[in-house]
ROMAR-851549 format. One line per 5 residues: number of its first residue (from 0); for each residue x, y, z of N, C-alpha, C. Coordinates in nm, 3 decimals. Example, Ala and Ser with C-alpha at 12.3 -4.5 7.8 and 13.67 -1.06 7.14 Angstrom:
2
0	1.319 -0.569 0.780 1.230 -0.450 0.780 1.320 -0.330 0.780  1.285 -0.225 0.708 1.367 -0.106 0.714 1.290 0.003 0.787
//
This chain:
254
0	6.920 0.650 11.895 6.948 0.683 11.750 6.970 0.547 11.683  6.907 0.527 11.581 6.934 0.408 11.488 7.038 0.463 11.385  7.166 0.418 11.397 7.263 0.457 11.293 7.241 0.365 11.168  7.283 0.419 11.052 7.289 0.333 10.926 7.378 0.223 10.943  7.333 0.104 10.901 7.419 -0.007 10.885 7.454 -0.039 10.742
5	7.578 -0.041 10.700 7.622 -0.050 10.570 7.633 -0.202 10.528  7.578 -0.225 10.405 7.586 -0.369 10.360 7.640 -0.346 10.206  7.775 -0.362 10.179 7.818 -0.341 10.050 7.811 -0.201 10.012  7.725 -0.183 9.895 7.706 -0.047 9.847 7.562 0.001 9.878  7.497 -0.068 9.975 7.360 -0.022 10.011 7.353 0.006 10.153
10	7.253 0.075 10.198 7.247 0.107 10.339 7.103 0.105 10.382  7.082 0.068 10.506 6.948 0.066 10.564 6.953 0.161 10.677  6.848 0.254 10.685 6.848 0.358 10.779 6.708 0.383 10.835  6.700 0.423 10.957 6.572 0.469 11.009 6.585 0.610 11.067  6.490 0.705 11.027 6.490 0.844 11.071 6.495 0.848 11.220
15	6.566 0.940 11.289 6.570 0.955 11.429 6.426 1.005 11.480  6.394 0.973 11.599 6.271 1.022 11.653 6.285 1.143 11.743  6.407 1.173 11.787 6.429 1.289 11.876 6.510 1.408 11.796  6.461 1.529 11.817 6.529 1.635 11.738 6.684 1.640 11.777  6.734 1.607 11.889 6.869 1.619 11.914 6.955 1.528 11.838
20	6.887 1.415 11.782 6.966 1.315 11.702 6.977 1.345 11.560  6.906 1.447 11.512 6.900 1.474 11.368 7.034 1.505 11.303  7.117 1.586 11.377 7.250 1.620 11.315 7.340 1.500 11.308  7.331 1.422 11.416 7.422 1.300 11.411 7.377 1.197 11.307  7.237 1.199 11.293 7.187 1.107 11.200 7.236 1.143 11.054
25	7.230 1.278 11.021 7.269 1.323 10.889 7.415 1.297 10.861  7.497 1.305 10.964 7.645 1.280 10.953 7.661 1.136 10.910  7.589 1.043 10.981 7.603 0.898 10.948 7.545 0.872 10.807  7.438 0.948 10.774 7.370 0.925 10.646 7.471 0.963 10.532  7.542 1.082 10.541 7.634 1.131 10.440 7.757 1.025 10.437
30	7.793 0.978 10.559 7.910 0.874 10.559 7.869 0.750 10.475  7.746 0.705 10.490 7.699 0.593 10.418 7.700 0.615 10.269  7.653 0.732 10.220 7.666 0.764 10.085 7.799 0.777 10.027  7.897 0.838 10.112 8.028 0.845 10.071 8.095 0.710 10.059  8.069 0.619 10.154 8.123 0.483 10.147 8.077 0.414 10.027
35	7.945 0.429 9.995 7.895 0.374 9.873 7.959 0.411 9.752  7.996 0.541 9.736 8.056 0.598 9.618 8.216 0.578 9.628  8.270 0.526 9.735 8.417 0.500 9.742 8.504 0.616 9.781  8.447 0.708 9.857 8.532 0.820 9.902 8.601 0.782 10.030  8.725 0.739 10.014 8.802 0.697 10.137 8.934 0.771 10.135
40	8.991 0.797 10.249 9.123 0.850 10.265 9.224 0.739 10.256  9.349 0.780 10.256 9.457 0.676 10.248 9.460 0.582 10.370  9.402 0.637 10.488 9.395 0.542 10.605 9.273 0.457 10.605  9.193 0.465 10.496 9.075 0.376 10.478 8.944 0.437 10.540  8.958 0.555 10.603 8.835 0.623 10.664 8.753 0.687 10.549
45	8.623 0.710 10.575 8.545 0.779 10.480 8.575 0.925 10.484  8.604 0.984 10.362 8.640 1.131 10.349 8.517 1.208 10.320  8.450 1.268 10.417 8.329 1.330 10.400 8.348 1.468 10.329  8.464 1.521 10.343 8.487 1.658 10.297 8.512 1.644 10.138  8.576 1.541 10.094 8.596 1.519 9.948 8.459 1.488 9.886
50	8.375 1.403 9.953 8.255 1.365 9.905 8.147 1.481 9.901  8.148 1.570 9.999 8.069 1.691 10.000 8.095 1.770 9.878  8.228 1.806 9.860 8.283 1.894 9.769 8.241 1.844 9.622  8.245 1.700 9.613 8.220 1.646 9.473 8.059 1.668 9.448  7.988 1.638 9.546 7.843 1.655 9.525 7.812 1.800 9.493
55	7.862 1.895 9.553 7.845 2.035 9.534 7.884 2.072 9.381  7.998 2.031 9.346 8.041 2.050 9.208 7.950 1.991 9.111  7.894 1.867 9.130 7.803 1.811 9.044 7.667 1.887 9.038  7.637 1.939 9.151 7.500 2.026 9.151 7.520 2.151 9.073  7.646 2.204 9.073 7.661 2.330 9.003 7.670 2.308 8.857
60	7.730 2.186 8.817 7.723 2.156 8.668 7.583 2.126 8.627  7.504 2.066 8.705 7.367 2.018 8.658 7.268 2.137 8.649  7.289 2.240 8.751 7.185 2.345 8.750 7.161 2.414 8.618  7.268 2.457 8.548 7.234 2.525 8.416 7.160 2.442 8.320  7.201 2.307 8.325 7.136 2.218 8.225 6.991 2.197 8.249
65	6.951 2.192 8.394 6.824 2.170 8.431 6.740 2.302 8.394  6.807 2.404 8.411 6.735 2.537 8.381 6.700 2.538 8.228  6.798 2.495 8.153 6.772 2.504 7.998 6.663 2.403 7.960  6.668 2.285 8.031 6.555 2.183 7.996 6.422 2.235 8.047  6.418 2.299 8.157 6.279 2.349 8.197 6.240 2.470 8.105
70	6.335 2.546 8.051 6.295 2.654 7.966 6.235 2.604 7.833  6.314 2.493 7.783 6.266 2.432 7.649 6.134 2.371 7.676  6.113 2.303 7.781 5.983 2.229 7.807 5.869 2.339 7.812  5.894 2.446 7.878 5.787 2.547 7.890 5.751 2.611 7.743  5.858 2.619 7.665 5.846 2.672 7.533 5.762 2.575 7.450
75	5.787 2.445 7.465 5.717 2.344 7.389 5.560 2.344 7.426  5.537 2.353 7.560 5.407 2.354 7.608 5.325 2.480 7.549  5.395 2.593 7.551 5.323 2.716 7.501 5.302 2.706 7.350  5.400 2.642 7.278 5.383 2.617 7.135 5.263 2.533 7.101  5.255 2.423 7.186 5.141 2.326 7.168 5.017 2.389 7.187
80	5.001 2.482 7.288 4.875 2.551 7.314 4.831 2.641 7.208  4.928 2.685 7.123 4.903 2.776 7.011 4.860 2.695 6.885  4.933 2.584 6.870 4.918 2.512 6.742 4.794 2.424 6.741  4.763 2.353 6.855 4.646 2.264 6.858 4.514 2.330 6.825  4.477 2.437 6.875 4.364 2.505 6.839 4.362 2.539 6.690
85	4.468 2.582 6.639 4.480 2.622 6.507 4.468 2.504 6.410  4.520 2.388 6.448 4.508 2.264 6.384 4.363 2.219 6.367  4.286 2.232 6.479 4.143 2.202 6.474 4.071 2.294 6.382  4.103 2.431 6.372 4.033 2.525 6.292 4.066 2.486 6.141  4.181 2.442 6.106 4.227 2.411 5.978 4.156 2.300 5.920
90	4.110 2.209 6.000 4.032 2.101 5.946 3.894 2.129 5.896  3.844 2.252 5.936 3.710 2.279 5.890 3.699 2.382 5.786  3.791 2.467 5.767 3.782 2.584 5.682 3.870 2.573 5.558  3.828 2.644 5.455 3.892 2.641 5.331 4.031 2.703 5.347  4.124 2.668 5.255 4.266 2.710 5.266 4.357 2.614 5.344
95	4.296 2.518 5.406 4.352 2.412 5.485 4.408 2.305 5.393  4.525 2.235 5.410 4.567 2.125 5.329 4.468 2.004 5.339  4.397 2.000 5.455 4.307 1.887 5.484 4.162 1.936 5.508  4.077 1.870 5.434 3.933 1.905 5.455 3.868 1.846 5.577  3.932 1.745 5.633 3.877 1.663 5.747 3.802 1.552 5.699
100	3.790 1.527 5.566 3.717 1.424 5.497 3.829 1.344 5.410  3.828 1.204 5.445 3.937 1.135 5.371 3.941 1.135 5.220  3.823 1.141 5.160 3.817 1.141 5.018 3.793 1.267 4.945  3.805 1.375 5.012 3.766 1.509 4.965 3.887 1.590 4.979  3.936 1.656 4.876 4.050 1.750 4.874 4.033 1.888 4.812
105	4.086 1.986 4.877 4.059 2.127 4.818 4.124 2.131 4.687  4.068 2.205 4.591 4.117 2.228 4.465 4.096 2.107 4.373  4.020 2.005 4.410 4.010 1.883 4.333 3.863 1.855 4.324  3.823 1.810 4.198 3.671 1.775 4.193 3.639 1.656 4.285  3.532 1.657 4.358 3.491 1.533 4.428 3.427 1.433 4.343
110	3.404 1.304 4.392 3.333 1.205 4.309 3.193 1.262 4.252  3.169 1.235 4.128 3.042 1.266 4.063 2.944 1.163 4.113  2.819 1.206 4.118 2.708 1.110 4.171 2.573 1.150 4.103  2.489 1.053 4.098 2.348 1.082 4.060 2.260 1.114 4.185  2.175 1.214 4.170 2.087 1.238 4.287 1.948 1.274 4.221
115	1.854 1.273 4.311 1.714 1.297 4.284 1.646 1.375 4.377  1.613 1.502 4.357 1.534 1.583 4.455 1.394 1.590 4.422  1.341 1.498 4.335 1.204 1.489 4.301 1.181 1.540 4.153  1.286 1.565 4.085 1.275 1.610 3.949 1.345 1.517 3.854  1.363 1.396 3.900 1.430 1.307 3.807 1.593 1.303 3.837
120	1.655 1.188 3.792 1.791 1.167 3.820 1.878 1.273 3.756  1.971 1.330 3.834 2.059 1.435 3.784 2.198 1.403 3.820  2.288 1.442 3.743 2.439 1.421 3.777 2.485 1.557 3.839  2.569 1.544 3.936 2.630 1.662 3.994 2.705 1.736 3.903  2.774 1.672 3.801 2.859 1.751 3.706 2.777 1.823 3.617
125	2.647 1.806 3.601 2.570 1.884 3.505 2.560 2.024 3.558  2.592 2.057 3.688 2.583 2.199 3.737 2.718 2.268 3.734  2.823 2.206 3.689 2.948 2.272 3.680 2.924 2.408 3.591  2.991 2.510 3.641 2.985 2.644 3.577 2.919 2.745 3.677  2.866 2.691 3.775 2.806 2.768 3.882 2.845 2.710 4.022
130	2.850 2.793 4.129 2.882 2.727 4.266 2.782 2.622 4.298  2.825 2.518 4.361 2.738 2.405 4.408 2.764 2.392 4.559  2.647 2.377 4.635 2.654 2.361 4.776 2.589 2.225 4.799  2.672 2.130 4.861 2.619 1.994 4.907 2.622 1.988 5.049  2.506 1.954 5.103 2.489 1.949 5.246 2.442 1.809 5.292
135	2.514 1.739 5.373 2.486 1.605 5.439 2.422 1.623 5.569  2.301 1.573 5.594 2.229 1.606 5.718 2.131 1.486 5.754  2.079 1.504 5.868 1.970 1.407 5.914 1.874 1.470 6.005  1.749 1.417 6.002 1.654 1.478 6.089 1.680 1.461 6.245  1.754 1.360 6.280 1.781 1.342 6.423 1.891 1.426 6.475
140	1.964 1.495 6.381 2.084 1.580 6.420 2.043 1.713 6.447  2.053 1.761 6.574 2.012 1.891 6.600 2.103 2.001 6.542  2.228 1.994 6.533 2.299 2.098 6.452 2.257 2.105 6.310  2.226 1.993 6.262 2.177 1.991 6.116 2.042 2.071 6.097  1.955 2.043 6.199 1.830 2.119 6.189 1.848 2.268 6.221
145	1.937 2.306 6.305 1.968 2.437 6.337 2.028 2.524 6.217  2.089 2.447 6.132 2.151 2.532 6.021 2.061 2.534 5.899  1.948 2.466 5.901 1.857 2.474 5.782 1.816 2.603 5.736  1.792 2.705 5.826 1.760 2.845 5.793 1.862 2.900 5.707  1.984 2.871 5.734 2.094 2.931 5.647 2.074 2.876 5.491
150	2.039 2.760 5.478 2.016 2.706 5.339 1.882 2.759 5.281  1.791 2.795 5.367 1.672 2.861 5.323 1.699 3.001 5.272  1.787 3.067 5.338 1.840 3.203 5.303 1.901 3.187 5.158  1.983 3.087 5.151 2.057 3.062 5.019 1.959 3.050 4.895  1.853 2.967 4.920 1.754 2.950 4.814 1.678 3.083 4.787
155	1.640 3.167 4.894 1.555 3.277 4.867 1.629 3.391 4.804  1.767 3.395 4.843 1.854 3.502 4.787 1.918 3.457 4.647  1.901 3.344 4.602 1.947 3.302 4.471 2.098 3.280 4.479  2.181 3.380 4.523 2.322 3.379 4.540 2.395 3.340 4.400  2.357 3.414 4.302 2.433 3.394 4.166 2.395 3.266 4.113
160	2.282 3.212 4.139 2.254 3.088 4.069 2.311 2.952 4.136  2.364 2.968 4.242 2.428 2.847 4.312 2.323 2.737 4.323  2.372 2.613 4.305 2.278 2.491 4.311 2.303 2.439 4.459  2.187 2.412 4.515 2.190 2.348 4.656 2.141 2.208 4.638  2.222 2.112 4.688 2.175 1.972 4.712 2.200 1.929 4.848
165	2.080 1.883 4.918 2.099 1.828 5.054 2.075 1.676 5.037  2.147 1.602 5.118 2.133 1.455 5.113 2.110 1.404 5.257  2.022 1.305 5.258 1.998 1.241 5.389 2.014 1.085 5.365  2.073 1.016 5.461 2.091 0.872 5.452 1.987 0.794 5.535  1.876 0.867 5.573 1.777 0.800 5.650 1.691 0.721 5.563
170	1.602 0.639 5.625 1.506 0.565 5.546 1.423 0.644 5.448  1.381 0.584 5.340 1.314 0.667 5.222 1.189 0.734 5.282  1.182 0.868 5.257 1.065 0.945 5.293 1.079 1.017 5.427  1.169 0.982 5.518 1.185 1.047 5.635 1.226 1.185 5.632  1.327 1.227 5.554 1.375 1.364 5.545 1.270 1.451 5.472
175	1.206 1.393 5.373 1.109 1.481 5.299 0.986 1.503 5.386  0.951 1.402 5.463 0.830 1.428 5.553 0.864 1.527 5.653  0.989 1.527 5.712 1.020 1.625 5.802 1.026 1.762 5.759  1.077 1.789 5.631 1.070 1.922 5.557 0.921 1.973 5.543  0.835 1.874 5.497 0.700 1.914 5.471 0.632 1.956 5.608
180	0.657 1.877 5.711 0.600 1.902 5.841 0.641 2.030 5.900  0.759 2.071 5.868 0.809 2.206 5.919 0.797 2.316 5.823  0.745 2.299 5.707 0.715 2.389 5.599 0.845 2.447 5.563  0.944 2.365 5.532 1.078 2.398 5.483 1.097 2.363 5.344  1.114 2.455 5.250 1.127 2.414 5.113 1.274 2.412 5.072
185	1.322 2.294 5.082 1.463 2.268 5.049 1.464 2.142 4.968  1.556 2.137 4.863 1.567 2.014 4.779 1.654 1.914 4.862  1.587 1.781 4.873 1.657 1.686 4.938 1.661 1.554 4.858  1.777 1.502 4.850 1.791 1.368 4.774 1.819 1.263 4.880  1.743 1.148 4.878 1.764 1.035 4.973 1.865 0.941 4.926
190	1.969 0.914 5.021 2.073 0.829 4.997 2.073 0.722 5.105  1.955 0.633 5.109 1.942 0.534 5.212 2.039 0.434 5.208  2.103 0.405 5.099 2.208 0.301 5.085 2.341 0.353 5.122  2.347 0.481 5.147 2.475 0.557 5.186 2.585 0.549 5.075  2.539 0.535 4.954 2.646 0.544 4.845 2.727 0.671 4.834
195	2.651 0.776 4.839 2.718 0.905 4.834 2.793 0.945 4.969  2.724 0.911 5.078 2.783 0.932 5.216 2.912 0.864 5.221  2.918 0.730 5.177 3.046 0.667 5.199 3.156 0.701 5.093  3.108 0.738 4.968 3.199 0.784 4.868 3.271 0.917 4.908  3.190 1.002 4.979 3.252 1.125 5.041 3.310 1.117 5.181
200	3.318 0.990 5.232 3.369 0.957 5.355 3.309 1.041 5.474  3.173 1.049 5.472 3.092 1.124 5.567 3.074 1.047 5.696  3.120 1.112 5.802 3.109 1.049 5.941 3.006 1.138 6.021  3.066 1.209 6.126 2.971 1.296 6.195 2.904 1.409 6.115  2.781 1.438 6.145 2.694 1.532 6.085 2.680 1.659 6.160
205	2.656 1.772 6.096 2.642 1.793 5.944 2.781 1.813 5.875  2.772 1.801 5.742 2.891 1.832 5.662 2.840 1.912 5.545  2.906 2.025 5.523 2.881 2.106 5.393 2.993 2.122 5.306  2.976 2.102 5.172 3.098 2.109 5.080 3.052 2.196 4.972  3.145 2.304 4.946 3.108 2.397 4.844 3.202 2.391 4.731
210	3.156 2.382 4.608 3.243 2.371 4.498 3.229 2.495 4.412  3.349 2.532 4.357 3.358 2.662 4.282 3.300 2.628 4.139  3.291 2.727 4.045 3.234 2.694 3.912 3.306 2.594 3.831  3.438 2.562 3.866 3.515 2.458 3.788 3.478 2.323 3.850  3.397 2.319 3.952 3.360 2.191 4.009 3.456 2.132 4.116
215	3.557 2.217 4.154 3.653 2.168 4.258 3.609 2.227 4.392  3.663 2.157 4.501 3.627 2.194 4.638 3.689 2.328 4.663  3.616 2.417 4.714 3.663 2.548 4.760 3.646 2.572 4.917  3.548 2.502 4.965 3.521 2.521 5.116 3.453 2.399 5.177  3.489 2.366 5.299 3.431 2.251 5.371 3.401 2.289 5.509
220	3.287 2.256 5.562 3.242 2.274 5.693 3.210 2.148 5.757  3.284 2.096 5.839 3.255 1.981 5.922 3.194 2.027 6.055  3.068 2.021 6.063 2.992 2.071 6.182 2.900 2.189 6.131  2.826 2.236 6.227 2.721 2.337 6.191 2.796 2.465 6.142  2.720 2.522 6.040 2.759 2.660 5.989 2.649 2.744 5.987
225	2.674 2.882 5.992 2.563 2.975 5.994 2.565 3.049 5.850  2.460 3.143 5.847 2.444 3.207 5.718 2.566 3.286 5.676  2.632 3.352 5.775 2.747 3.432 5.744 2.855 3.352 5.679  2.892 3.239 5.727 2.993 3.153 5.679 2.948 3.102 5.538  2.833 3.048 5.521 2.769 3.001 5.400 2.788 3.106 5.291
230	2.725 3.227 5.320 2.729 3.330 5.226 2.862 3.376 5.174  2.955 3.386 5.275 3.095 3.410 5.244 3.148 3.316 5.139  3.130 3.183 5.174 3.194 3.082 5.099 3.140 3.080 4.962  3.002 3.097 4.933 2.947 3.104 4.808 2.999 3.227 4.725  3.009 3.338 4.801 3.061 3.456 4.721 3.206 3.446 4.675
235	3.284 3.363 4.759 3.420 3.353 4.724 3.427 3.258 4.599  3.332 3.162 4.583 3.328 3.073 4.466 3.281 3.166 4.354  3.188 3.254 4.366 3.137 3.337 4.247 3.260 3.428 4.213  3.337 3.470 4.299 3.447 3.557 4.271 3.544 3.489 4.176  3.566 3.354 4.190 3.646 3.281 4.106 3.590 3.269 3.971
240	3.451 3.254 3.963 3.385 3.257 3.821 3.404 3.383 3.766  3.381 3.492 3.828 3.404 3.626 3.763 3.550 3.648 3.714  3.650 3.604 3.790 3.785 3.612 3.750 3.818 3.538 3.636  3.750 3.410 3.616 3.779 3.329 3.499 3.709 3.387 3.388  3.599 3.451 3.397 3.522 3.510 3.277 3.594 3.633 3.229
245	3.674 3.698 3.308 3.743 3.818 3.259 3.886 3.788 3.208  3.924 3.662 3.215 4.063 3.616 3.149 4.042 3.596 3.001  4.118 3.666 2.922 4.105 3.655 2.775 4.175 3.528 2.741  4.154 3.480 2.612 4.223 3.361 2.550 4.375 3.366 2.579  4.435 3.266 2.618 4.577 3.272 2.652 4.599 3.283 2.795
250	4.498 3.323 2.871 4.518 3.322 3.028 4.588 3.440 3.075  4.603 3.556 2.997 4.673 3.674 3.035 4.574 3.780 3.074  4.582 3.837 3.185 4.491 3.938 3.237 4.522 4.066 3.167  4.421 4.151 3.127 4.451 4.277 3.060 4.525 4.379 3.153
//
């Protein structure tokens, strides 16, 4: 048996290799720990009983605290699992304090801009009074291509006269050639200098922004959207228009 050798407040020990030595080894090990913590009797010998009682009392005091810490940690993890998915959802949908775009805010008019879908230069603000749908996309973006049928439905169904503007930052002619090749009748404005893209802080594609009749942002989708989401967002914007038209002078509902 290799017994612990004490050097000041430290000890060096080697585990016994034979089972019959385990009990003796642990007696010496506890003696070393007691010596290090100063548990000695009046005769100068190590007082193992006092040391053992102190350690047990410390363990009893610590157990409730550790139980409380583990419970709080588990609660924090559970809360994080609930909040993080909701935070991701809030970045994409209307009603959230953040749109997911640095320069775009709910309930605020976005930057005005000139665009041309082949009918001459037009200002975005000229369409205030009806819902406006602005879609940022690219031909190389598969989610952008997958959501194009939703915008075709919007054009075919009119949806209360909502204005649709799609913008591409690709080289001139690329987006229009793609739409012609696939027989897709959608209005596209080319922003090859990325003036509008940068002004709207557009990063990953696609991005769709819907304005209510007042020209303020009512819905933002960062990522692909389907017809159900697009239709519901436009109808919500139309409902705001209907409510405004029914409000008499003075702003008091009948």
